[in-house]
C-alpha angles and dihedrals in degrees: 000000000000130000128177111212092205090071091066103031093115094046125084099232100138140059089225112053125223090245090068095041098057108062098183107081093204090053091047090052091048089049093053092044089054094243093115123051122202116202124183119202125194120191103219091208089059089048090054091045091053091054092044089054087056091051093254132118116223128195125184112232129187106222130137097252102017133060106171133038115201122199119198135168115260108212092181091078126071091275139006095285118171117256124186138219127185129217118219122233089233093060095041092048088063084078089067101031097048099029091240120174118257089229092056093048092049092047092051091049090048090052091054093047092050091050088059093053 
């Protein structure tokens, strides 16, 4: 998965703006001038491994509002039947717009999923 931050530098997509993310003022200026390109790459296998390590199963989906489907066992039912949760594109895109760590994003999603169990 690849995202180029420059494509959205004039949009307000994140809670944490680019101006606070780039500490070097010369680099920030070059970014806004278009002389510096910031690309963020996410290895989808690593994404799946992160969720697996949290006892969740993640699948990338290509829907308008949703990007990840998470299956998890629901022990509240008679048996461990699979239940699903979906992650919105808006939340997941914070990874690219705010330069968040993949580990943090996966952990936050896992916390929400576990609160639904």
